[in-house]
C-alpha positions in Angstrom: 85.8 86.6 85.7 87.5 86.0 82.3 91.1 87.4 81.9 91.0 90.9 80.6 93.5 93.4 79.2 92.8 96.9 80.5 94.6 99.9 79.2 94.4 103.0 81.5 95.3 106.4 80.1 96.4 109.5 82.0 98.8 112.4 81.4 101.6 111.4 83.8 102.4 109.4 87.0 103.7 112.2 89.3 101.3 112.6 92.2 97.6 113.2 92.9 94.3 111.4 93.2 94.0 110.4 89.6 97.5 108.8 89.6 96.8 107.1 92.9 93.5 105.5 91.6 95.3 104.4 88.4 97.9 102.5 90.4 95.3 101.0 92.8 93.2 99.6 89.9 96.3 98.4 88.1 97.3 96.5 91.3 93.8 95.0 91.6 93.8 93.9 88.0 97.1 92.1 88.3 96.2 90.4 91.6 92.9 89.2 90.0 94.9 87.6 87.1 94.3 90.3 84.5 96.7 92.3 82.3 97.1 95.9 83.4 98.7 98.4 81.1 99.1 102.1 81.7 99.9 104.7 79.1 101.3 108.0 80.3 104.4 110.3 80.1 105.8 108.5 83.2 106.9 110.1 86.4 108.0 109.4 90.0 105.2 106.8 90.6 106.3 104.7 87.7 108.5 102.3 89.8 105.6 101.7 92.1 103.4 100.8 89.1 105.9 98.4 87.7 106.5 96.8 91.1 102.8 95.8 91.1 103.3 93.7 88.0 101.5 96.2 85.6 103.1 97.3 82.3 103.8 100.9 81.2 103.9 102.5 77.8 105.5 105.9 77.7 103.6 108.4 75.6 103.1 112.1 76.3 99.3 112.1 75.9 98.7 115.0 78.3 100.4 117.8 76.5 97.8 120.3 75.2 99.1 120.8 71.7 97.9 120.1 68.2 101.0 117.9 67.9 99.5 115.6 70.4 96.9 114.5 67.8 99.6 112.3 66.3 99.4 110.1 69.4 96.0 108.9 68.4 97.6 106.7 65.7 100.1 105.3 68.2 97.3 104.5 70.7 95.3 102.7 68.0 98.4 100.5 67.4 98.8 100.0 71.2 95.1 98.9 71.5 95.5 96.5 68.6 98.9 95.1 69.5 97.8 94.4 73.1 94.4 93.1 72.1 92.9 95.4 74.7 89.5 94.6 76.0 88.9 97.9 77.8 90.4 101.4 77.4 89.9 103.4 80.6 90.6 107.2 80.2 91.0 109.3 83.4 91.7 112.7 81.9 90.3 114.9 79.2 93.0 115.0 76.5 93.8 111.3 76.8 90.1 110.6 76.5 89.9 112.6 73.3 92.9 110.8 71.9 91.4 107.5 72.8 88.2 108.3 71.1 90.1 109.2 67.9 92.0 106.0 68.1 89.0 103.9 68.7 87.1 105.5 65.8 89.7 104.2 63.4 89.4 100.6 64.5 87.1 97.9 63.1 84.1 97.4 65.3 84.9 93.8 66.0 88.3 94.7 67.3 87.4 97.8 69.1 87.9 97.8 72.9 85.2 99.1 75.2 85.6 102.6 76.4 85.4 103.6 80.1 86.0 107.1 81.6 86.3 108.2 85.2 85.2 111.7 86.2 87.6 112.6 88.9 86.9 116.3 89.2 84.3 119.1 88.7 85.8 120.5 85.6 84.3 123.7 84.0 81.6 122.5 81.7 82.5 122.7 78.0 82.6 120.6 74.8 86.2 119.7 75.8 85.2 118.5 79.2 82.1 116.7 77.8 84.3 113.8 76.6 84.6 112.5 80.2 80.8 111.7 80.0 81.2 109.9 76.7 82.3 106.5 77.9 80.2 103.4 77.5 80.4 103.4 81.3 81.2 106.6 83.2 82.6 106.2 86.7 81.8 109.1 89.1 83.9 109.3 92.2 80.9 110.6 94.3 77.2 111.4 94.0 78.3 115.0 93.8 80.1 114.2 90.6 77.2 112.1 89.3 74.8 115.0 89.9 77.2 117.4 88.3 77.5 115.3 85.1 73.8 115.0 84.7 73.2 118.7 85.3 76.0 120.0 83.0 75.5 117.3 80.3 71.8 116.6 80.3 72.0 114.4 77.3 74.0 111.8 79.3 72.2 108.5 79.8 72.0 108.0 83.6 72.0 104.3 83.0 75.7 104.2 82.1 76.8 106.1 85.2 78.4 104.2 88.0 79.1 105.9 91.3 82.3 104.4 92.9 83.7 106.5 95.8 87.4 106.7 96.2 88.7 104.4 98.9 91.5 104.3 101.5 93.4 101.4 102.9 92.3 101.2 106.6 95.6 99.6 107.5 97.4 102.8 106.4 95.1 104.9 108.6 94.6 102.9 111.7 92.4 104.0 114.6 94.6 106.0 117.1 93.9 106.6 120.8 92.3 110.0 121.7 94.3 111.9 122.7 97.5 110.3 121.2 100.1 111.9 123.4 103.0 110.2 121.6 101.9 111.5 118.2 101.4 115.0 119.6 104.9 114.9 121.1 106.3 113.8 117.7 104.5 116.8 116.0 105.7 119.3 118.6 109.3 118.0 118.4 109.3 118.5 114.7 107.5 121.9 114.8 107.9 123.7 118.2 105.0 126.0 117.5 102.7 123.0 117.9 103.8 122.4 121.6 101.1 123.3 124.1 98.4 122.0 126.2 95.5 123.1 124.0 93.9 121.4 121.0 95.7 120.9 117.7 93.9 121.8 114.5 95.1 120.3 111.3 94.5 121.4 107.8 96.4 119.3 105.2 96.5 120.8 101.7 98.6 122.4 99.0 99.7 126.0 99.2 96.8 127.6 97.4 94.1 130.0 98.4 91.5 127.5 97.4 92.3 125.3 100.4 90.9 127.9 102.9 94.0 128.5 104.9 92.8 132.1 105.8 89.6 130.6 107.2 91.7 128.4 109.4 93.8 131.3 110.7 90.7 133.3 111.6 89.2 130.3 113.4 92.4 129.8 115.4 92.4 133.5 116.3 88.8 133.2 117.7 89.6 130.0 119.7 92.7 131.6 121.2 90.7 134.7 121.9 88.4 132.4 123.9 91.3 131.6 126.2 92.2 128.2 124.5 95.9 127.4 123.8 94.8 126.0 120.4 97.5 125.4 117.8 97.3 125.0 114.0 99.3 122.8 111.6 99.2 123.4 107.9 101.1 120.5 106.3 101.5 120.9 102.6 101.1 124.7 102.6 104.8 125.4 102.2 105.9 124.3 98.8 108.2 125.6 96.0 106.7 128.4 94.1 104.3 129.5 96.8 106.6 131.7 98.9 104.6 134.8 98.3 101.4 133.1 99.4 103.0 131.8 102.6 104.5 135.3 103.3 100.9 136.7 103.0 99.6 134.1 105.4 102.4 134.8 107.9 101.6 138.5 107.8 98.0 137.7 108.4 98.9 135.5 111.4 101.1 138.2 112.8 98.2 140.7 112.5 95.9 138.2 114.3 98.6 137.7 117.0 98.7 134.0 116.4 102.0 133.6 114.6 103.6 131.6 117.4 100.8 129.1 117.4 101.0 128.0 113.7 103.3 125.7 111.7 103.3 126.2 107.9 105.2 123.1 106.7 105.9 121.1 103.6 103.8 117.9 103.0 104.4 115.1 105.5 104.9 111.5 104.5 103.4 110.6 107.9 100.0 112.0 107.4 98.3 109.3 109.4 100.4 110.2 112.4 99.6 113.9 111.8 95.9 113.0 112.0 96.6 111.1 115.2 98.3 114.1 116.7 95.4 116.4 116.1 92.1 117.0 117.9 90.2 118.6 114.9 90.8 118.1 111.2 89.7 121.0 108.9 88.5 120.7 105.3 87.8 124.3 104.2 88.3 124.2 100.5 86.7 127.3 98.9 86.0 125.4 95.8 83.8 122.3 96.0 85.8 119.1 95.7 84.8 116.0 93.8 85.4 113.6 96.7 87.3 114.8 99.8 89.6 111.9 100.7 91.0 113.8 103.7 87.6 113.4 105.4 87.7 109.6 105.2 91.4 109.4 106.2 90.9 111.5 109.3 87.7 109.6 110.4 89.4 106.3 109.9 92.1 107.4 112.4 89.3 108.4 114.7 89.5 112.2 114.5 86.7 114.7 114.3 86.4 116.6 111.0 85.0 120.1 110.4 84.3 121.3 106.9 82.2 123.3 104.5 79.1 121.5 103.5 79.6 121.6 99.7 80.9 119.2 97.1 82.2 115.8 98.0 83.3 117.0 101.5 79.7 118.0 102.3 78.4 114.7 100.9 80.8 112.7 103.1 80.2 114.7 106.2 76.4 114.4 105.8 76.8 110.7 105.6 79.5 110.0 108.2 79.6 112.9 110.6 76.8 115.4 110.1 77.8 117.6 113.1 81.0 118.5 111.2 79.2 120.0 108.2 78.9 123.8 108.2 77.2 126.1 105.7 79.9 127.3 103.3 81.8 130.4 104.3 79.7 131.0 107.4 82.5 132.0 109.8 80.2 132.3 112.9 78.8 128.8 112.3 82.3 127.5 111.8 83.5 128.9 115.1 80.4 127.6 116.9 80.8 124.1 115.4 84.5 124.0 116.3 83.8 124.9 119.9 81.1 122.2 120.1 83.2 119.5 118.5 86.2 120.2 120.6 84.1 120.1 123.8 81.8 117.2 122.8 83.4 115.2 120.1 81.1 112.7 118.3 81.8 109.0 118.6 84.1 107.2 116.1 82.7 106.5 112.6 82.8 103.4 110.5 84.5 104.2 107.2 84.6 100.7 105.6 82.2 101.8 102.9 85.0 103.9 101.6 87.7 101.2 101.7 90.3 100.7 98.9 89.1 97.2 98.5 85.5 98.2 97.9 86.6 100.7 95.3 88.8 98.2 93.5 86.1 95.5 93.5 83.5 97.9 92.2 85.7 99.1 89.4 86.5 95.5 88.3 82.8 94.9 88.5 82.2 97.7 85.9 84.8 96.0 83.6 82.9 92.7 84.0 79.7 94.3 82.7 80.9 94.3 79.1 80.2 91.2 76.9 83.2 89.3 75.8 84.7 90.5 72.5 85.0 87.8 69.8 88.6 86.8 69.3 
């Protein structure tokens, strides 16, 4: 593959799936001998990006303000000065600014334009820009179907479905049960000590993650006589104190307060998976992909989730017994009992590896004809 210069655009490099994918593709480009440039406002992930050998240009292209339109001229200069072959936008405002920048360039010098649809944004003219690339990468079939349904004028031939990927080495298969991991979790959070199964629901402290559904499920299992416990890593975060207090009151009303740990995010999420018996994915809003499903299955843990969005797509393909009709509490409880009693065999998740995602993305870049120099 010829040497390329690829410029990725996103608002910032703080945290999240978009940021993670940006770093992963920059790393793959550099290792393949290409030039990787990222334009963003910067953030805590910037040192990791630079350590990969990629370059960074600081520009606040994510601020929703008319003043941001001035950045289109700066981007045009960046594209020209770097002799960019491909501009890859991963967010809506950066994509609009890129389009304005590209429009003002001579056709012979204009880089190719790629977008990635990372989420199920509300359909609008503003969001439609993410379907305007010469190639549009969709992070799941769920996203592909959504794009074609909401923007029927989109040419299906330019869509490329590339699921997000994980590094299997970061989520190695763990024994079941993993007594050392469970002891580690219980030592850190005494409410998790016990002989019964541990349920795990990783996710931010927002109602959309379905924490209340997990509390009700725990109450039912404990009502059955099980010493089940529930860990909610990520639920406790700055600015969400009122929400946590609400959940704690609900737990007390259900008489399960001493069997739950509401904690900050853990940097040892793979070990948290290993400590658990059942991983929950109960987002009330359909997700574009559902990386938690693949991570947990890679570790060898059973997953139970609502059968909608990317989570439902992954469960249908990898572990159908864990997919439950959205918001059917009775079905959720029945499935939990069945999965804890008769867990399915381990699943192969290599289709969703980081390497597969990187290679497929570089393959999209290679589809474009070489620009004359």
